[in-house]
C-alpha positions as CSV (number, residue, x, y, z in Angstrom):
1,X,-12.5,-1.4,14.5
2,X,-14.0,0.7,11.7
3,X,-17.5,2.0,11.7
4,X,-17.7,1.6,7.9
5,X,-15.7,-0.2,5.2
6,X,-15.6,1.1,1.6
7,X,-14.1,-1.2,-1.0
8,X,-13.2,0.7,-4.2
9,X,-11.1,-2.2,-5.6
10,X,-11.2,-2.4,-9.4
11,X,-11.9,1.4,-9.9
12,X,-9.3,3.5,-11.7
13,X,-7.9,6.5,-10.0
14,X,-9.1,9.1,-9.2
15,X,-12.5,7.5,-9.0
16,X,-12.0,6.0,-5.5
17,X,-11.3,9.5,-4.0
18,X,-14.1,11.1,-6.0
19,X,-16.6,8.5,-4.7
20,X,-15.2,9.0,-1.1
21,X,-15.6,12.7,-1.4
22,X,-19.2,12.3,-2.7
23,X,-20.3,10.3,0.4
24,X,-18.1,12.3,2.9
25,X,-21.0,14.5,4.1
26,X,-22.7,11.3,5.4
27,X,-19.9,10.6,7.9
28,X,-20.0,11.7,11.5
29,X,-17.1,13.5,13.2
30,X,-15.0,10.9,15.0
31,X,-16.2,8.0,12.8
32,X,-13.5,5.5,11.7
33,X,-13.7,4.3,8.1
34,X,-11.7,1.7,6.2
35,X,-11.1,2.5,2.5
36,X,-9.8,-0.2,0.2
37,X,-8.4,0.4,-3.2
38,X,-6.0,-1.1,-5.7
39,X,-5.3,1.6,-8.3
40,X,-1.7,2.7,-8.7
41,X,-2.0,6.2,-7.1
42,X,-4.5,5.2,-4.4
43,X,-2.1,5.7,-1.5
44,X,-1.0,9.1,-2.7
45,X,-4.5,10.2,-3.5
46,X,-6.1,9.1,-0.2
47,X,-3.3,10.7,1.8
48,X,-3.8,14.0,-0.1
49,X,-7.5,13.8,0.5
50,X,-7.1,13.2,4.3
51,X,-4.5,16.0,4.5
52,X,-6.7,18.5,2.6
53,X,-9.7,17.8,5.0
54,X,-7.6,17.6,8.1
55,X,-8.5,13.9,8.8
56,X,-6.2,11.5,10.6
57,X,-4.9,8.4,8.8
58,X,-4.7,5.8,11.6
59,X,-3.3,2.9,9.6
60,X,-2.2,1.8,6.1
61,X,-2.1,-1.9,5.4
62,X,-1.0,-3.6,2.2
63,X,-2.4,-7.0,1.3
64,X,-1.7,-8.4,-2.1
65,X,-2.2,-5.7,-4.7
66,X,-4.7,-3.8,-2.4
67,X,-4.3,-1.2,0.2
68,X,-6.5,-0.7,3.2
69,X,-6.4,2.8,4.7
70,X,-8.1,3.5,8.1
71,X,-9.1,7.1,8.6
72,X,-10.7,9.0,11.5
73,X,-13.2,11.5,10.2
């Protein structure tokens, strides 16, 4: 279960990752977050963000036109 859920549905890429980066300092090490988005490059962008910061993607789930990515900070 995630500690936080962030829904960036309806925002155009790269806005979801920019917003996530802006609030990233608020997260605690080990916290699990769910990030939801529906822009075309969301999966690629969120994977690149996690890789760059050395964070672990625990799960990627598609539902409808949305993607829910679970990340351990």
